[in-house]
C-alpha positions in Angstrom: 49.1 80.2 97.8 50.0 83.8 96.9 48.8 85.0 100.3 51.1 82.4 102.0 54.1 83.4 99.8 53.5 87.1 100.6 53.4 86.3 104.4 56.6 84.3 104.2 58.2 87.1 102.2 57.3 89.7 104.8 58.4 87.5 107.7 61.8 86.9 106.0 62.3 90.6 105.3 61.4 91.4 108.9 63.8 88.8 110.3 66.6 90.2 108.2 65.6 93.8 108.6 69.1 95.2 108.7 70.0 93.8 105.3 66.5 94.6 104.0 67.0 98.2 105.1 70.4 98.3 103.4 68.9 96.9 100.2 66.0 99.3 100.2 68.1 102.4 100.9 70.8 101.4 98.5 68.4 100.5 95.6 66.2 103.5 96.4 69.1 105.9 96.2 70.3 104.4 92.9 66.8 104.6 91.4 66.4 108.2 92.6 69.7 109.2 91.0 68.7 107.5 87.8 65.2 109.1 87.9 66.6 112.6 88.5 69.0 112.2 85.5 66.0 111.0 83.4 64.0 114.1 84.4 67.0 116.3 83.5 67.6 114.6 80.1 63.9 114.6 79.3 63.7 118.4 80.1 66.7 119.1 77.8 65.3 116.9 75.1 61.9 118.6 75.1 63.3 122.1 74.4 61.2 123.9 71.7 58.9 120.9 71.2 55.8 122.6 72.8 54.9 124.6 69.6 52.2 122.9 67.6 54.2 123.6 64.4 57.5 122.5 65.9 58.1 120.1 62.9 57.8 123.0 60.5 59.8 125.6 62.4 63.4 126.4 61.3 66.0 129.1 61.9 68.2 130.4 59.2 71.9 129.7 60.0 74.6 131.9 58.5 77.9 130.4 57.4 80.7 132.8 56.5 84.4 132.4 55.6 86.1 135.8 56.0 89.6 134.6 56.8 88.2 132.1 59.3 85.0 130.0 59.1 82.2 130.5 61.5 78.5 129.7 61.9 76.1 132.2 63.4 72.5 131.9 64.6 71.6 135.3 63.1 71.7 136.7 59.5 71.9 140.2 58.0 68.6 142.1 58.4 67.8 142.7 54.7 67.4 139.0 53.9 64.6 138.1 56.3 61.6 139.8 54.6 62.7 138.4 51.2 62.4 134.7 52.1 58.6 134.0 51.8 58.5 135.7 48.4 61.5 133.9 46.9 60.9 130.4 48.4 57.4 129.0 47.6 58.0 126.4 50.4 58.1 129.1 53.1 54.7 130.2 54.6 56.1 133.1 56.7 59.4 134.5 58.2 60.1 136.6 61.2 63.2 138.6 62.3 64.0 139.0 66.0 66.4 141.2 67.9 66.9 140.7 71.7 68.1 143.3 74.1 67.7 144.6 77.6 65.7 147.8 78.1 65.2 150.3 80.9 61.4 150.5 81.4 59.5 153.3 83.0 55.8 153.0 84.0 54.4 156.5 83.5 51.5 156.1 86.0 53.8 155.5 89.0 57.2 156.4 87.5 58.5 153.0 88.5 61.7 152.1 86.7 63.2 148.7 86.1 65.8 147.1 83.8 63.9 144.5 81.9 65.8 141.6 80.3 64.9 139.7 77.2 62.9 142.3 75.3 62.5 141.0 71.7 61.9 143.3 68.8 60.0 141.2 66.2 58.3 141.5 62.8 54.5 141.4 63.1 54.6 137.8 61.6 55.9 136.5 64.9 52.4 135.4 65.9 52.1 133.5 62.5 55.4 131.7 62.8 55.2 130.8 66.5 52.3 129.4 68.4 51.4 132.2 70.9 48.7 131.9 73.5 47.0 135.3 74.0 45.2 136.2 77.2 44.1 139.5 75.9 44.5 141.4 72.6 44.3 140.5 68.9 47.0 138.0 67.9 46.9 139.0 64.2 47.3 142.7 64.7 49.1 142.9 68.1 52.4 144.0 66.6 51.3 145.6 63.3 51.1 149.2 64.6 54.3 151.1 65.5 55.0 151.5 69.2 52.8 148.6 70.2 53.8 146.2 72.9 52.9 142.6 73.8 53.8 141.6 77.4 53.8 138.2 79.1 51.6 137.5 82.1 54.6 137.7 84.5 55.7 141.0 83.1 52.2 142.5 83.3 51.9 141.5 86.9 55.5 142.8 87.6 54.8 146.2 86.1 51.1 146.7 87.0 50.1 144.0 89.5 47.5 142.8 87.1 47.0 141.3 83.6 44.3 143.9 82.8 46.7 146.2 81.1 45.5 146.7 77.5 45.9 150.2 76.4 48.3 151.2 79.2 51.5 153.0 78.3 55.2 152.4 78.9 58.4 154.2 78.2 61.3 152.2 76.8 64.8 153.7 77.3 63.1 157.1 78.0 61.9 157.2 74.5 58.4 157.6 73.0 55.5 156.1 74.9 54.6 152.6 73.8 51.1 151.1 74.2 50.3 147.6 75.4 48.2 145.8 72.7 48.4 142.2 73.9 49.0 140.0 76.9 50.2 136.4 76.4 50.9 133.4 78.6 54.5 133.2 79.9 56.8 131.6 77.3 57.9 128.1 78.3 61.3 128.1 80.0 62.5 125.1 78.0 62.8 127.2 74.8 66.0 128.4 73.2 64.3 131.9 73.3 62.6 133.3 76.3 61.1 136.8 76.4 59.3 139.2 78.7 58.1 141.6 76.1 57.6 141.9 72.3 57.8 145.2 70.3 57.8 145.9 66.6 61.1 145.2 64.9 61.3 148.7 63.3 60.9 150.4 66.7 64.3 149.1 68.0 65.8 152.1 66.1 63.7 154.5 68.1 65.5 153.5 71.3 68.8 154.7 70.0 70.2 158.2 70.6 68.3 160.6 68.3 71.3 161.4 66.2 72.0 157.7 65.6 68.6 156.4 64.6 68.7 157.3 60.9 72.3 156.0 60.5 71.6 152.7 62.1 68.4 152.1 60.2 70.1 152.9 56.9 73.0 150.6 57.8 70.7 147.7 58.5 68.7 148.2 55.3 71.9 147.9 53.3 74.2 145.7 55.4 74.2 142.2 53.8 77.2 141.0 55.8 76.6 141.6 59.6 75.1 138.7 61.6 72.5 140.8 63.3 69.0 139.3 63.5 67.9 135.7 64.4 65.5 134.8 61.6 62.9 132.1 61.6 60.7 130.5 59.0 57.6 128.4 59.0 57.5 125.9 56.2 54.2 125.1 54.5 52.7 121.7 55.1 54.6 118.7 53.6 57.5 120.9 52.4 61.1 119.9 53.0 64.0 122.0 54.4 66.3 120.3 51.9 64.5 121.9 49.0 65.0 125.4 50.5 68.7 124.7 51.3 69.3 123.7 47.7 68.1 127.2 46.5 70.1 129.4 48.9 73.0 129.8 46.5 70.7 131.2 43.9 69.1 133.4 46.5 72.4 134.9 47.5 73.4 135.3 43.8 70.3 137.4 43.3 70.1 139.4 46.6 73.6 139.2 48.1 76.5 141.7 48.0 78.6 140.7 45.0 81.8 141.4 47.0 80.9 138.9 49.7 78.3 136.4 48.5 80.9 133.8 47.5 82.0 133.8 51.1 78.5 133.3 52.5 75.9 130.5 52.7 72.6 129.9 54.5 70.8 126.8 55.6 67.7 126.0 57.6 68.2 124.5 61.0 65.3 122.7 62.8 64.2 124.8 65.9 63.5 121.6 67.9 67.2 120.6 67.4 68.7 123.9 68.4 69.2 123.2 72.1 70.8 119.8 71.6 72.7 120.1 68.3 73.4 123.7 67.4 77.1 124.8 67.4 76.3 128.3 66.1 77.7 131.5 67.6 75.3 134.1 69.1 72.8 131.7 70.5 70.1 133.6 72.5 70.6 131.1 75.4 73.4 128.6 76.2 72.7 125.4 74.4 73.2 121.9 75.9 76.5 120.3 75.8 75.8 116.8 74.4 79.0 115.3 75.9 77.9 116.5 79.3 74.3 115.2 78.7 75.7 111.7 77.7 77.9 111.9 80.8 75.0 112.6 83.1 73.1 109.7 81.5 76.0 107.5 82.1 76.4 108.6 85.7 72.8 107.9 86.4 72.9 104.5 84.9 76.2 103.6 86.6 74.8 104.7 90.0 71.8 102.5 89.5 74.1 99.7 88.4 76.1 100.1 91.6 72.9 99.9 93.6 71.8 96.7 91.7 75.2 95.2 92.4 74.6 95.8 96.1 71.2 94.2 95.8 72.5 91.1 94.1 75.5 90.7 96.4 73.4 91.1 99.6 70.6 89.0 98.4 72.9 86.2 97.2 74.9 86.3 100.5 71.8 86.5 102.6 70.3 83.5 100.8 73.0 81.3 102.1 71.5 81.6 105.6 68.3 80.2 104.2 69.9 77.0 102.7 68.1 74.7 105.2 64.8 76.4 104.5 65.3 75.6 100.8 66.2 72.0 101.6 63.1 71.5 103.7 60.9 73.1 101.0 62.4 70.8 98.4 61.8 67.7 100.5 58.2 68.9 101.1 57.6 69.1 97.4 58.5 72.6 96.3 59.8 72.7 92.8 62.4 75.0 91.3 59.7 77.1 89.8 58.0 77.6 93.1 61.3 78.5 94.8 62.3 81.0 92.1 58.9 82.6 92.4 59.2 82.9 96.2 62.6 84.5 96.1 61.9 86.6 93.0 58.7 87.8 94.7 60.7 88.9 97.7 63.1 90.7 95.4 60.2 92.5 93.7 58.7 93.4 97.0 61.9 94.9 98.2 62.3 96.7 94.8 58.8 98.1 95.1 59.6 99.6 98.6 62.8 100.9 97.1 60.8 102.4 94.2 58.5 104.2 96.6 61.5 105.4 98.6 63.1 106.7 95.3 60.0 108.8 94.5 60.2 110.4 97.9 63.9 111.1 97.3 63.2 112.5 93.9 60.7 115.0 95.4 63.4 116.0 98.0 66.3 116.1 95.4 64.5 118.0 92.6 64.9 121.5 94.1 68.6 120.8 94.5 68.8 119.7 90.9 67.0 122.8 89.7 69.3 125.0 91.8 72.3 123.2 90.4 71.3 123.5 86.8 69.4 126.8 87.0 66.4 125.1 85.5 62.7 124.8 86.4 62.1 121.0 86.1 58.8 119.9 87.6 57.6 116.4 88.3 54.5 114.8 89.9 53.7 111.1 89.4 50.1 112.0 88.2 51.1 115.1 86.2 53.8 113.3 84.3 52.2 109.9 83.4 54.8 109.1 80.7 57.8 109.6 83.0 56.1 107.7 85.8 55.5 104.8 83.4 59.2 104.9 82.5 60.1 104.9 86.2 57.8 102.0 86.8 59.3 100.1 84.0 62.8 100.7 85.4 61.6 99.4 88.8 60.2 96.2 87.2 63.4 95.6 85.1 65.7 96.3 88.1 63.6 94.1 90.4 63.5 91.2 88.0 67.1 91.4 86.9 68.5 92.1 90.4 66.4 89.3 91.9 66.9 86.7 89.2 70.4 85.6 90.1 69.8 85.2 93.8 66.5 83.4 93.1 68.1 80.9 90.6 71.2 80.6 92.8 69.1 79.5 95.8 66.9 77.2 93.7 70.0 75.1 92.8 70.7 74.2 96.5 70.7 70.4 97.0 68.3 69.4 99.7 70.2 66.5 101.1 73.5 68.4 101.2 72.1 71.5 102.9 70.2 69.4 105.5 73.5 67.8 106.4 74.8 71.2 107.4 76.6 72.3 104.2 75.7 75.5 102.4 75.1 73.6 99.2 76.2 75.7 96.3 77.2 78.5 98.5 80.9 78.0 98.1 80.8 77.3 94.4 83.7 79.2 92.6 81.3 80.7 90.1 79.1 82.4 92.8 82.2 83.7 94.7 83.8 85.0 91.5 80.6 86.9 90.5 80.4 88.5 94.0 84.0 89.5 93.9 83.7 90.9 90.3 80.6 92.9 91.3 82.4 94.4 94.4 85.3 95.3 92.2 83.0 97.0 89.7 81.3 99.0 92.4 84.5 100.5 93.7 85.9 101.0 90.2 82.9 103.2 89.3 83.0 105.0 92.6 86.7 105.8 92.2 86.1 107.0 88.6 83.4 109.3 89.9 85.6 110.7 92.7 88.7 111.1 90.5 86.6 112.8 87.8 85.0 115.2 90.3 88.4 116.1 91.8 89.8 116.8 88.3 86.9 119.0 87.3 87.2 120.9 90.5 90.9 121.3 89.9 90.3 122.7 86.3 87.7 125.1 87.6 90.1 126.3 90.3 92.8 126.7 87.7 90.4 128.8 85.4 89.5 131.0 88.3 93.0 131.7 89.5 95.0 131.5 86.2 96.7 134.9 85.3 94.5 136.4 82.5 97.0 139.0 81.5 94.9 141.8 83.1 93.9 142.8 86.6 90.3 141.7 87.3 90.3 142.5 91.1 87.7 144.9 92.5 86.5 146.0 89.0 82.9 147.1 88.9 81.3 146.7 85.5 78.4 149.0 84.8 76.4 148.9 81.5 76.2 152.4 80.0 73.2 151.5 77.9 70.9 148.4 77.9 72.5 145.5 76.2 72.4 146.2 72.5 74.3 144.9 69.5 73.1 148.0 67.5 75.8 150.0 69.3 78.3 148.4 66.9 76.7 150.5 64.1 76.1 153.6 66.2 77.9 156.9 65.4 79.2 158.9 68.3 76.8 161.1 70.2 78.6 164.3 71.5 76.0 164.8 74.3 76.4 161.3 75.6 80.2 161.5 75.3 80.1 164.7 77.3 78.1 163.1 80.1 80.4 160.1 80.1 83.4 162.3 80.5 81.8 164.3 83.3 80.9 161.1 85.2 84.4 159.8 84.6 86.0 162.9 86.1 83.6 162.9 89.1 84.2 159.3 90.0 88.0 159.6 89.5 88.1 162.4 92.1 86.6 160.1 94.8 89.2 158.8 97.3 88.0 155.2 97.2 87.9 155.0 93.4 91.3 154.2 91.9 90.6 154.1 88.1 87.7 154.6 85.6 87.5 153.7 81.9 84.9 152.8 79.3 84.9 150.0 76.8 82.8 148.1 74.3 82.8 144.7 76.1 84.3 143.5 79.4 87.7 141.7 79.3 87.1 138.0 79.0 83.9 138.3 77.0 85.3 138.6 73.5 85.1 141.4 70.9 83.3 142.0 67.6 84.9 140.6 64.4 85.5 143.3 61.7 87.1 143.3 58.3 90.6 144.6 58.2 93.5 145.0 55.8 97.2 146.1 55.9 99.9 146.6 53.4 100.7 142.9 53.6 97.0 141.7 53.7 94.8 143.2 50.9 91.1 144.0 51.3 90.1 141.2 48.9 91.3 138.6 51.3 88.3 139.5 53.6 90.2 138.9 56.8 88.0 139.5 59.9 89.7 140.1 63.2 88.4 140.9 66.8 88.2 144.7 67.3 87.6 146.2 70.7 86.6 149.9 71.3 88.3 151.2 74.4 88.9 154.6 76.1 92.3 156.3 76.6 92.8 154.8 80.1 91.7 151.3 79.3 95.3 149.8 79.2 96.2 151.5 82.5 93.0 150.5 84.3 93.3 146.8 83.5 97.1 147.0 83.9 97.9 145.5 80.5 101.6 145.3 79.7 103.0 147.4 76.8 105.7 145.5 74.9 106.4 148.1 72.2 105.3 151.6 71.4 102.9 153.5 73.6 99.4 153.5 75.0 96.6 155.8 73.6 97.2 159.4 74.7 94.6 162.1 74.6 97.4 164.8 74.3 98.1 163.7 70.7 94.6 164.9 69.8 94.2 162.4 66.9 94.4 158.9 68.5 90.7 158.5 68.3 90.9 159.1 64.5 94.0 157.2 63.4 95.7 155.1 66.0 95.5 151.5 66.9 96.9 149.3 69.7 97.2 145.6 68.9 98.2 142.4 70.8 101.2 140.2 70.2 99.1 137.6 68.4 98.0 140.3 65.9 101.7 141.0 65.1 102.1 137.4 64.0 98.8 137.3 62.1 99.6 140.5 60.2 103.1 139.1 59.2 105.2 141.7 60.9 108.5 140.6 62.2 108.3 141.9 65.8 106.3 144.1 68.1 108.8 146.9 67.5 108.5 146.4 63.7 104.7 146.8 64.0 104.9 150.3 65.3 103.9 152.8 62.6 102.5 150.1 60.3 99.4 151.0 58.3 96.1 149.3 59.4 92.6 149.8 58.0 89.5 148.7 60.0 86.4 148.7 57.7 87.5 152.0 56.1 89.0 153.6 59.2 92.7 154.1 58.2 95.4 154.6 60.8 98.6 153.3 62.2 99.8 151.0 65.0 101.1 153.1 67.9 101.4 150.3 70.5 101.6 146.6 71.1 100.3 145.0 74.4 101.1 141.6 75.8 98.6 138.9 74.9 95.8 138.8 77.4 92.6 136.6 77.5 90.0 139.0 76.1 88.0 135.9 75.3 87.0 132.9 77.4 89.8 130.5 78.6 88.1 127.8 76.5 89.6 129.6 73.5 93.2 130.3 72.6 94.3 133.9 72.4 93.5 135.3 68.9 94.5 138.6 67.2 93.0 141.8 68.8 92.9 145.4 67.6 92.0 148.2 70.0 90.7 151.6 68.9 89.3 154.6 70.7 85.7 154.8 69.5 83.4 156.3 72.1 80.2 155.8 70.0 80.2 152.1 70.8 81.2 152.2 74.4 78.8 149.9 76.4 80.5 149.5 79.8 82.0 151.6 82.6 84.8 149.7 84.3 85.5 151.2 87.8 88.3 150.0 90.0 87.6 150.5 93.7 89.5 150.1 96.9 88.8 147.1 99.2 87.3 149.3 102.0 83.8 150.5 102.6 82.6 148.9 99.4 78.8 149.4 100.0 79.2 153.1 100.5 81.5 153.4 97.5 78.8 151.7 95.3 76.1 153.9 96.8 78.1 157.0 95.8 78.6 155.6 92.2 74.9 155.0 92.0 74.0 158.5 93.2 76.3 160.1 90.5 75.0 157.7 87.9 71.4 158.8 88.4 72.6 162.4 88.0 74.2 161.8 84.6 72.1 158.9 83.2 68.7 159.2 84.8 67.0 157.2 81.9 69.2 154.1 82.5 68.7 151.9 85.5 71.9 151.6 87.5 73.1 148.0 87.6 76.5 146.5 88.2 78.5 143.3 88.5 82.0 142.6 89.8 84.1 141.5 86.8 85.6 138.6 88.7 82.2 137.3 89.5 81.0 137.7 85.9 84.0 135.8 84.7 83.4 133.0 87.1 79.8 132.7 86.0 81.0 131.9 82.4 82.0 128.5 83.8 78.6 127.8 85.4 78.1 124.7 83.3 81.4 123.3 84.4 80.5 124.1 88.0 77.2 122.3 87.7 79.1 119.3 86.2 81.6 119.4 89.0 78.8 119.5 91.7 76.7 116.8 90.0 79.6 114.4 89.6 80.7 115.1 93.2 77.2 114.4 94.6 76.9 111.2 92.5 80.4 110.2 93.6 79.4 110.6 97.2 76.2 108.6 96.6 78.2 105.9 94.8 80.8 105.5 97.5 78.0 105.6 100.2 76.1 102.8 98.5 79.2 100.8 97.9 80.3 101.1 101.5 76.8 100.4 102.7 76.8 97.2 100.7 80.3 96.3 101.9 79.1 96.8 105.5 76.2 94.4 104.8 78.4 91.8 103.1 81.0 92.0 105.9 78.2 91.5 108.5 76.9 88.4 106.6 80.4 87.0 106.1 81.1 87.4 109.8 77.8 85.7 110.7 78.5 82.8 108.3 82.1 82.4 109.7 81.1 82.9 113.3 82.0 79.4 114.4 85.2 79.4 112.4 86.3 82.6 114.2 85.6 81.0 117.6 87.6 77.9 116.7 90.5 80.0 115.4 90.5 82.0 118.7 90.5 78.8 120.8 93.5 77.6 118.8 95.4 80.8 119.6 94.5 83.3 116.8 94.8 86.9 118.0 92.2 89.6 117.4 94.5 91.1 114.8 94.7 87.9 112.8 91.0 87.5 112.8 90.7 91.1 111.7 93.1 90.4 108.8 91.3 87.2 107.9 87.9 88.9 107.5 89.1 92.1 105.8 91.9 91.1 103.4 89.7 89.6 100.7 87.5 92.6 100.6 90.4 95.1 100.6 92.0 93.2 97.8 88.9 93.6 95.7 88.7 97.4 96.5 92.4 97.7 95.6 91.9 96.0 92.2 89.0 98.3 91.5 91.2 101.3 92.2 93.9 100.0 89.9 91.6 99.3 87.0 89.9 102.7 87.5 93.1 104.6 87.0 93.5 104.3 83.2 89.8 104.8 82.7 89.8 108.0 84.8 92.9 109.2 83.0 91.3 108.7 79.6 88.0 110.3 80.5 89.5 113.3 82.3 92.0 114.0 79.5 89.3 113.9 76.9 87.3 116.5 78.9 90.3 118.7 79.5 91.0 118.7 75.7 88.0 121.0 75.3 89.9 123.8 77.0 92.6 125.8 75.3 94.1 126.3 78.8 93.9 123.4 81.2 95.7 121.5 84.0 97.6 118.2 83.6 96.0 115.1 85.0 96.2 115.5 88.8 98.1 112.3 89.6 98.8 113.2 93.2 95.1 114.1 93.9 94.0 110.8 92.3 96.5 108.7 94.3 95.2 110.4 97.5 91.7 109.7 96.4 92.5 106.0 96.0 94.1 105.8 99.4 91.1 107.6 100.9 88.6 105.1 99.3 90.7 102.2 100.5 90.8 103.5 104.1 87.1 104.2 104.0 86.4 100.6 102.8 88.8 99.3 105.5 87.0 101.2 108.2 83.6 99.9 107.0 84.8 96.3 107.0 86.8 96.5 110.2 83.8 97.6 112.3 82.2 94.2 111.7 85.5 92.3 111.9 86.5 93.9 115.2 83.1 93.2 116.6 83.4 89.5 115.6 87.0 89.2 116.9 86.1 90.5 120.4 83.3 88.0 120.9 84.0 85.3 123.5 84.9 82.1 121.5 82.7 80.0 123.9 79.7 81.8 122.5 80.9 81.2 118.9 81.4 77.4 119.2 78.5 76.6 121.5 76.3 74.1 119.7 72.6 74.9 120.1 
């Protein structure tokens, strides 16, 4: 019996191969999209769950309220080592400090800039599960100037993992010795590193005159959010018990001036990527709204494909009405008929499932490129995910095939053998098909409208005036990325070399301006405690403070609204002068920019006066509104050269800058980015969202039109004789075209109309996350709707015109 049913199923699928192909491709595409989204969501969900102690791993989060509230993923350095002794629930703690470092290999003098070098307490190997290839896990970081490298880093530097005992120079400082090699840290971790070094050795990479000062500052500073700190709880201990004692901990060890403004809590490491909203995360965390959106997109795309399947299967089954009638007369029961048609549905679904796995294999590299991730999938290597995919195939096959199967089984044998289509024209069936078509195009239009809105917002962010000139600015790090620079006193020798390089570059004909600064415009500034005559020190107001050089305002073409710019001819601007923005004038309660000139201002003990006010500019991301900013001349913390070049012979200009750089800063690898490119990269997540929604929108509209093409072909076939009769009675080709297309186009139009408020609601909700955003693009949306309607019309009209041009004699000929 089963063999017979299988043969019949194959024969029917072959006889209707056009519709079978449409069904397989449509459903396969829908499944593939859904599976890719599941792979992405699974990868995001599994962050930090690879550690064997993941359930006991926590990071200490720092909450502070110094004028404004914020949460930071790092705490002041003195607190970390105190935690295991004070809290009996804590087994071990470790402090980390990430930075980039210029590495020199002494044996071949090779020099590279190595990212993600972590300075860590020796307890790192206790707190985290580390897989050592070579070396002693317990003692690898106990000795000063020891280094643990990953497999990838060892092979990068030496071409081998047999590197124990070999030396390295970090930032041209004392030679470090490799004491351990470990397997590469998993990419789906909120921290990824290439090298580990002892925590205390991070001070040895600072300029010689700054090492002692920074070390002393860190030993005493109980306010600055500096070091991400992790704890491993003992077995069966609860984080809530530790959190309840943090107030007493701060009462005992905190600074009495600030401890009432501070609080700590333990945050599960395995939840960091999905749920942390803390500042200073080592890597960007997931955006849960986007994650839910991607899940919704994947399910909706699969839903659209299922709608196609149901519509085509139901419409196609009308052509088998006589077959059903004969089967019933020959004794087939409802159960047998349902099994036959459901089996055919599952067979088609299985072929679509296999097709989807092939499409996943093809699409995964594109997804990785889009999201900048390293998601891997093989059916055998990921049995859990494969089982989920298989379950989805079964559910989709049963659900999508159930309605057509039960629909066909209700055909009345006598009626269909008389020539009627039985239940084919029942209002319920027609209503369902119309509703499903409407839903298909509703979803497709929401996708397209959303994609166009996201693209419009990104275009707005890229082209919106920022208040400064970002064109052709080369950003060159002066030292490897290092937060310690905030605490670094000025080094006269480094400052001398910076000035010499500045003068050399300025004299080049293709270099228009050169300046130094602490951070690039658009990337924020460090919050520091300030007070004025109107705001006393006890209020603990923290405001963004940016260290800039004398020609910063001129280089970035900031507008001065009152007072003057920094001027080296005054001789004391680096000691006692500040330039602020307009927002700072309001925050400091001064009546106007002119009234701010000459006002007293103190930044963490440095007392001076306001000499100038610049127009507000976006020194932070455009996701944030403009906040108060103070600028000071403080060469000790300069971290970037900003070099404006001419738009001619750029490669040779950069080559000249590199040659001069190597002359003045031989210990630091020359690296650069264009400021405009760096600013655009801050919206990478939104770009990925825009691309993903665009791709899914294309797939959704493709599946919808593919299905519409199939339905139009079936409808034309079913009304073939009617078309012939109408033409014999005088109907023109245009009238036949209108007859066959108007019902479909009405449904598409209804879908577009219903999609409008849904798209408006979703897009406005997303735009609300930006302090600066566009209005809902009504014109673009209207054009999108018209475009979808025209595409649907073209899809339908192809079949309709084909039917209208057939000789009516062929249409009405009987057997």
